[in-house]
C-alpha positions as MATLAB code, in Angstrom:
seq = 'MSNVSATPAPMGAAAEQDAPLYVVGDVHGHLEELKAALRARDLIDEDAHWSGGRSRLWFLGDFTDRGPDGIGVVELAMSLARESAEAGGSTRMLLGNHEILLLGVFRFGDHPVPVAGGSTTFREIWLRNGGMQSDLERFTEAQADWLAGQPVAAVVDGHLLIHSDSNAYLEYGDTIEEVDGAVADILREPDPLSWWDLFRNLTRRGAFMGEVGPYAAADLLSELGGRRIVHGHTPIPYQTGEDPSTIAGPRVYADGQVVNLDGGIYLGGPCLVARLPLTAPESGVLPSALEETQGRVYDLGELAADPGDE';
ca = [
      32.450  -73.008  -55.908;
      36.153  -73.677  -55.820;
      38.219  -70.658  -56.755;
      41.557  -72.439  -56.868;
      41.134  -74.747  -59.845;
      41.886  -73.175  -63.205;
      39.500  -75.486  -65.000;
      35.718  -75.164  -64.735;
      34.821  -75.955  -61.142;
      31.604  -77.081  -59.501;
      29.051  -74.284  -59.429;
      28.388  -72.452  -56.183;
      29.762  -69.982  -53.697;
      33.499  -69.764  -53.060;
      35.100  -69.825  -49.635;
      37.244  -66.861  -48.635;
      40.971  -67.382  -49.069;
      44.170  -65.582  -48.177;
      45.609  -65.447  -51.698;
      45.294  -62.063  -53.452;
      42.139  -61.657  -55.546;
      42.166  -59.662  -58.785;
      39.244  -59.005  -61.110;
      39.344  -57.803  -64.727;
      36.616  -55.783  -66.421;
      35.539  -55.963  -70.058;
      38.434  -56.470  -72.496;
      36.652  -56.502  -75.883;
      39.563  -57.724  -77.950;
      42.127  -55.253  -76.633;
      44.828  -57.841  -76.009;
      47.823  -55.545  -75.663;
      46.020  -53.286  -73.200;
      45.051  -56.354  -71.170;
      48.642  -57.575  -71.082;
      49.859  -54.174  -69.939;
      47.249  -54.046  -67.169;
      48.129  -57.556  -65.957;
      51.843  -56.737  -66.002;
      51.172  -53.640  -63.923;
      49.730  -55.964  -61.268;
      52.687  -58.383  -61.582;
      50.340  -61.128  -62.747;
      52.178  -61.867  -66.010;
      55.746  -61.386  -67.177;
      57.052  -59.703  -70.310;
      56.289  -62.833  -72.344;
      52.705  -62.929  -71.037;
      53.291  -65.987  -68.854;
      51.788  -66.239  -65.385;
      53.912  -64.601  -62.687;
      51.213  -64.098  -60.043;
      52.065  -67.076  -57.854;
      49.087  -68.016  -55.664;
      47.004  -65.039  -56.796;
      43.448  -65.608  -57.981;
      42.385  -63.869  -61.192;
      38.795  -63.540  -62.399;
      37.599  -62.102  -65.710;
      34.088  -60.628  -65.740;
      33.442  -61.566  -69.381;
      33.259  -59.885  -72.788;
      36.600  -61.047  -74.147;
      35.619  -60.430  -77.754;
      34.015  -57.958  -80.195;
      34.586  -54.209  -80.583;
      38.367  -54.723  -80.588;
      41.101  -56.197  -82.799;
      41.994  -59.523  -81.156;
      39.253  -61.165  -79.151;
      40.525  -64.668  -79.855;
      43.947  -63.596  -78.644;
      42.288  -62.674  -75.352;
      40.592  -66.086  -75.189;
      43.902  -67.807  -75.901;
      45.660  -65.802  -73.189;
      42.971  -66.592  -70.618;
      43.137  -70.304  -71.417;
      46.933  -70.246  -71.143;
      46.843  -68.386  -67.836;
      44.307  -70.866  -66.485;
      46.814  -73.664  -67.035;
      49.881  -71.759  -65.884;
      48.351  -70.240  -62.762;
      47.078  -73.647  -61.612;
      50.601  -75.035  -61.911;
      51.850  -72.175  -59.707;
      49.181  -72.713  -57.044;
      46.988  -69.834  -58.180;
      43.941  -69.734  -60.445;
      42.464  -67.943  -63.427;
      38.715  -68.098  -63.947;
      36.170  -66.245  -66.027;
      32.485  -65.467  -66.195;
      30.474  -65.554  -69.383;
      29.344  -62.176  -70.648;
      26.724  -61.449  -73.259;
      29.379  -61.188  -75.968;
      30.589  -64.736  -75.270;
      26.998  -65.944  -75.604;
      26.676  -64.001  -78.846;
      29.913  -65.373  -80.296;
      28.946  -68.913  -79.317;
      25.541  -68.351  -80.910;
      27.120  -67.271  -84.187;
      29.480  -70.235  -84.055;
      26.706  -72.741  -83.346;
      23.713  -71.272  -85.198;
      24.971  -68.656  -87.661;
      22.039  -67.431  -89.738;
      19.295  -69.327  -87.926;
      16.389  -66.870  -87.470;
      15.592  -65.623  -83.966;
      12.725  -63.320  -82.974;
      12.810  -59.575  -82.344;
       9.955  -57.117  -81.970;
       8.310  -56.761  -85.347;
      10.171  -59.533  -87.149;
      13.269  -61.693  -86.946;
      17.034  -61.460  -87.095;
      19.994  -63.838  -86.732;
      22.860  -64.279  -84.324;
      25.238  -63.293  -87.129;
      23.427  -60.054  -87.903;
      23.303  -58.946  -84.265;
      26.917  -59.985  -83.724;
      28.056  -57.856  -86.672;
      25.951  -54.901  -85.503;
      27.577  -55.053  -82.095;
      31.235  -55.167  -82.970;
      31.682  -58.736  -84.167;
      35.033  -59.255  -85.884;
      35.173  -61.686  -88.785;
      38.817  -62.362  -87.973;
      37.757  -63.637  -84.550;
      35.144  -65.966  -85.998;
      37.637  -67.357  -88.524;
      40.092  -68.206  -85.711;
      37.511  -69.502  -83.215;
      37.932  -73.239  -82.621;
      35.725  -75.986  -81.282;
      38.054  -76.368  -78.295;
      37.743  -72.665  -77.461;
      33.964  -72.825  -77.835;
      33.768  -75.817  -75.490;
      35.967  -74.047  -72.935;
      33.850  -70.899  -72.992;
      30.592  -72.830  -72.783;
      31.879  -74.525  -69.637;
      32.298  -71.280  -67.697;
      29.829  -69.918  -65.099;
      27.885  -66.669  -65.286;
      28.081  -65.815  -61.574;
      30.297  -66.546  -58.582;
      30.696  -65.462  -54.983;
      34.357  -64.974  -54.091;
      35.540  -63.523  -50.778;
      32.153  -61.958  -50.197;
      31.997  -60.410  -53.667;
      29.168  -61.384  -55.995;
      30.867  -61.440  -59.394;
      28.572  -61.050  -62.416;
      29.017  -59.628  -65.877;
      25.878  -57.534  -66.311;
      24.550  -54.845  -63.983;
      21.231  -56.629  -64.008;
      18.978  -58.775  -61.852;
      18.125  -60.963  -64.867;
      20.249  -63.706  -63.307;
      17.347  -64.411  -60.968;
      15.326  -65.636  -63.948;
      17.585  -68.697  -63.914;
      17.471  -69.560  -60.235;
      17.542  -68.401  -56.637;
      21.084  -69.522  -55.826;
      24.469  -69.369  -57.557;
      24.316  -73.105  -58.098;
      20.884  -72.916  -59.711;
      21.772  -69.980  -61.945;
      25.038  -71.455  -63.192;
      23.460  -74.877  -63.576;
      20.537  -73.544  -65.612;
      22.834  -71.622  -67.949;
      25.097  -74.653  -68.341;
      22.052  -76.728  -69.305;
      21.059  -74.162  -71.950;
      24.547  -74.158  -73.466;
      24.536  -77.946  -73.701;
      21.358  -77.990  -75.775;
      21.139  -77.123  -79.511;
      18.203  -74.756  -79.038;
      18.884  -71.353  -80.644;
      15.841  -69.722  -79.043;
      17.023  -70.534  -75.521;
      20.485  -69.222  -76.382;
      18.935  -66.067  -77.846;
      16.872  -65.446  -74.723;
      19.998  -65.910  -72.601;
      21.893  -63.385  -74.709;
      19.091  -60.846  -74.523;
      18.773  -61.267  -70.765;
      22.500  -60.698  -70.277;
      22.347  -57.473  -72.298;
      20.120  -55.859  -69.679;
      21.717  -53.059  -67.720;
      21.225  -50.300  -65.193;
      19.428  -52.256  -62.466;
      21.509  -50.693  -59.693;
      21.259  -47.066  -60.844;
      18.996  -44.348  -59.538;
      16.854  -44.221  -56.432;
      15.808  -47.873  -56.597;
      19.290  -49.133  -57.452;
      20.443  -49.801  -53.885;
      17.285  -51.827  -53.231;
      17.797  -53.886  -56.399;
      21.416  -54.527  -55.408;
      20.416  -55.579  -51.907;
      17.795  -57.932  -53.338;
      20.290  -59.626  -55.654;
      22.822  -59.997  -52.846;
      20.198  -61.471  -50.543;
      19.304  -64.081  -53.158;
      22.695  -65.041  -54.583;
      24.978  -64.189  -51.684;
      27.905  -61.895  -51.084;
      28.280  -58.472  -49.511;
      29.094  -56.418  -52.622;
      28.336  -56.822  -56.343;
      31.207  -56.496  -58.833;
      30.202  -56.199  -62.499;
      31.286  -55.039  -65.927;
      29.104  -54.646  -69.035;
      28.121  -50.968  -68.759;
      31.071  -48.625  -69.346;
      31.643  -46.263  -66.439;
      31.542  -43.258  -68.827;
      27.953  -44.197  -69.739;
      27.018  -44.060  -66.066;
      28.801  -40.845  -65.162;
      29.189  -38.837  -68.373;
      32.966  -38.679  -67.888;
      35.470  -38.589  -70.724;
      36.593  -42.248  -71.087;
      40.242  -41.189  -71.122;
      39.864  -39.787  -67.593;
      38.643  -43.023  -65.997;
      41.288  -44.039  -63.468;
      39.721  -46.939  -61.585;
      36.572  -48.818  -60.586;
      33.393  -46.984  -59.630;
      31.542  -47.728  -56.398;
      27.856  -46.798  -56.306;
      24.400  -47.893  -55.057;
      25.219  -46.901  -51.482;
      28.532  -48.733  -51.676;
      26.988  -52.079  -52.592;
      28.138  -52.190  -56.236;
      31.467  -51.874  -58.053;
      31.660  -51.253  -61.805;
      34.867  -52.499  -63.436;
      34.089  -51.670  -67.086;
      36.437  -48.811  -67.908;
      35.013  -48.454  -71.413;
      38.099  -49.763  -73.167;
      36.600  -49.651  -76.664;
      35.620  -46.021  -76.043;
      39.166  -45.038  -75.168;
      39.053  -45.902  -71.478;
      41.376  -48.221  -69.540;
      41.448  -51.971  -69.113;
      40.675  -52.155  -65.411;
      42.283  -54.798  -63.207;
      41.398  -54.285  -59.543;
      42.534  -56.037  -56.414;
      39.616  -56.851  -54.133;
      38.561  -55.727  -51.682;
      39.030  -52.149  -52.828;
      40.995  -50.067  -50.362;
      40.004  -46.507  -51.350;
      36.639  -44.792  -51.816;
      35.549  -44.186  -55.400;
      33.357  -41.614  -57.120;
      29.597  -41.388  -56.527;
      26.632  -41.217  -58.870;
      26.291  -38.172  -61.064;
      22.532  -37.393  -61.135;
      22.633  -36.014  -64.679;
      23.738  -39.382  -66.010;
      21.321  -41.646  -64.156;
      19.131  -42.442  -67.156;
      21.886  -42.682  -69.764;
      22.860  -46.242  -68.936;
      19.479  -47.700  -69.891;
      19.490  -47.347  -73.653;
      22.962  -47.497  -75.073;
      25.536  -49.839  -76.605;
      23.408  -52.728  -77.941;
      21.589  -52.965  -81.247;
      19.320  -55.990  -81.029;
      17.682  -55.397  -84.368;
      14.288  -54.557  -82.910;
      12.031  -53.444  -85.743;
       9.301  -51.835  -83.656;
      11.076  -50.732  -80.487;
      14.059  -48.786  -79.259;
      16.986  -51.114  -80.152;
      18.763  -50.250  -76.927;
      15.920  -51.120  -74.567;
      17.591  -54.371  -73.591;
];
């Protein structure tokens, strides 16, 4: 996978490069916080134009929902993709579950989809999980096409970049190329059930926690490549029990094989932008919080099961 082009590139693993690599965790509509975090890394100027030169910037997904200006985040990412390419750098993103959900609402709206004990719709689940009507009203066909053209996984400088702390990606293939290709095929087809299954799979979390977590991480790395997983999706405070306002940086866990970059911005935590590879050790697992990550954040409308099981 090329990690220089700012437009969707061929799927696959990326060669290591000398240009600085920065990765952004979940933003969830917090545009001003994102701008401040990018400025702190000298990646944008005061007018939010690219100033990062040859730097490579990757977003881990979840631009929208739970915050005031998700479409503003999409617009900024699209603008930076163009501007960084002109400067010899790049801006890329991965699809998160909230992009899949927004695209599902945009494409299918109130089409029924199955849940345990009955049915629901993309719109209902989107609203239950922080969907903002103002975002949907501003969402354009061009933005939808751009999002749908993004990958869900990439290997960059030995880092396996994914949105969700999950091994569900392996349901779509055994290589980066297969996984990204399978998801791209789903998003090209007008089949709401396939889109719904993709959304539900990307809501899974917690695969790398606990005693078996390091083994699950090693298995995913052995299949998809890379030496360390970098993900968002599950706020660090949900893993550790920390006050979101005290989160100061990424969290390394699973015997050093996994980095979490979701600072829990919609909970009051920071918008994390990290330069990779990390240069300082981070906090470890807090045993009291090991099980908390499994059943929080998402309401999938299940009528006969714990709505957070996914």
